[in-house]
C-alpha positions, 0 to 999 in steps of 0.5 A: 469470459463466462468461465472466469465470471462463474468462478467459485464465490468467496463470501466477505472477501475483498476482491477487486475486478480489473480490466486485463489491459490495465494489468498490463500497464507498460509504465514502471510503477513501484511496489507501493504505487501498484498497491495504491492502484489496486486499493484506490480502485477498490475504494472507488469501484462502486461509484466509478461511473456516477462520480468524478471525485473519490476519497478515502481516509489516509489511515484506511488507505495505509491499512489497505496496502500494508503501508506501516510508515507514517511518512506521508511525504513518501505517500505524496511522492508515490501519488505524484508519480502516478498522476504523471504516469501515462498508461498505454493499452494494446487491446486485442479485439474480438475480430483480431484487430488491435486498439491502442490508447494512452491516458494518465493513470490518475487525472489528479490527487490530493491529501488534505486533513487526513483524506486522500482525494483523487480522480480518474479520466472518464475513459479509464473509469469506463474501462475499469468498470466495464472490463471485457476480461476480469482478473480477481485480485485479493487485497490481503495478497498484495498487502503482504508482498515486498517485491514489485516483480512478485506483485506484477507476476501475481496480477498477470498469472492469477486470471489463468487459474482455471485454465492452469497455465498462461499463454506463451510470452516471448521474452521481450514481451515478458520483460515489458510486462515486468517493467525491465525492458530497458534494463540491459542486464535482463536481456540475458535470460540467465540474469532475468531468471536468477534475479527476477523470475525465481525470486518472484515465483518464490514470493508468490508461492509463499504469500499468495493463494496460487502456486507457480512454476514456469516452462521455457521454449527455445529457438536453437540454443536460445531461450525465447519464450516463457509461460507459467503453470498456475494452480491453487495453493491449498495452504493459503486461503483468500483472507481479505481486509474485511474478513473476520478481523476486530473491526468487522466483528465489532457491534458498531461496524455491523450496525453501520452496515445495517443502516446502509453505510458502505463497508469502506466508509464504515471501516474508515469511521471505525479506524478514525473514531473508534467503536465507542464514538461511533456507537454513541452517534448511532444511538443519537441518530436512532433517537433523532429518527424515532422522534421524527427530527431527521428531515434527510435520510437516516444514513445521511444524518448519521454521516453528519453526526459522525463527521461533524460530531453532533452531541445530545443534550445529555452529552452537553450536560456531561461536558459541563461536568468538572470531572469531564474537563479535568479528564480532558485537561489531563489528556491534553497534557499527555498528548503534549508530552507524547508529541515532545517525546516523539519530536526528540526521538525523530531528531535523534534518529535523524542526527544518527543517520546524518552522522553515519552517512558522513562516515560512509561518504568519507570512506567512499570518497577515499576510494578510487573512482573504479572502486567507488563504481564497484561499491555502488553497483554491489550495493545497488544489486542487493536492493529491490527496485524501489529501494534501488531507485532511491539509492541511485537518486540519493546515494549514501544519503538515502533514508530508505536504504539506511539499514541495508547501508549500515550492514553493507559498510560494516561488512567492508570494515567501516565502523559507525556508532550505534544508535544507543551510543549516539542517543547517550551523547544526546542525553538519552541514557536508555533509548529502549526505556525512552521508547517504552515510556512513549508506548505507555503514554500511547496506551494511556491515551488509547483508553 
């Protein structure tokens, strides 16, 4: 353990420490859920043992995991699945004995007014905070990964970087680690290697700070074990979300840190309110402190000033100015116009998907049962696990796989309308120009 804890120190990197048993989660989590596990642990780490409740701004959480979608319903579904997930540990003790334990991954989670709140079981929190063996995982690495298999492989191999190789895993253990122990097709190594191991290694080598190769061992003619060789990727440095990006280099962010605000909270305020607003509240807090009007701590007063929008006498005077109200009225008008345009675009995209889906269903229903089964299996094989799961649940009505679905049916000769053509039928002559108009409004509102 001492060797791992003395690894070279990397300044200003967003690295979290996870108990090795937590990395070997037996539950089958999606890629999004595994990213959420890491990001939520990072957010809560400093107060794991001192607080039962943890929270993070949803916008910040989305940035941390590279979740570009505004589909909050999908985020809620992922959190719900995590609360319902039982995590099982089999920990090898120093004396060689094994300890088994099972607990829920999260005891609760909720989203309210743009904030995600969640709780850990006390037993789990203690293990996460006081691990026996550490694995260092950089948030920038997990943000970029598209495959859950690549992320699982990275999590389980990175801690062996100093050693240079993992131990030997028998294939049944390896399949369990990768979450495919109940998937019959992967009982054969050739399919496991083709569909899972090689693509996962390729993604880890391309996107992460380590390079992987693998070795196998046989019993007779049958491959029954695998291990991975691990070395540093010299082409990719560890760049965390708190590296020298626009937020961390801003004047307001640096001042917040000097005032004792945590990095996570400072970043959340910057994302939610913007630099000008935060600087205004810092200046107001500083003046109140200099005049002796702050009875609590300066950082506590600043938190209230930002979250409750405290204003100075000068700002009140400004708000009474006719020019100020004129600007506010103009902004509200632009916001209403943008909301209307966004709703129209969402309705068009939804209608377009429904029309295409109807065409695909008609083509599918016209096939024999045997052909239908072949078609569904062919398409499912082309998808990663999280999308495959959604397709099997929603079939040709799946929203997540719509783009892949359109390309798949087009190859089969089934023609569907274009989005441009469908938009014209809904009185939007040029959908690209329509989107450009929305972008201009967004830019104007951002000023």
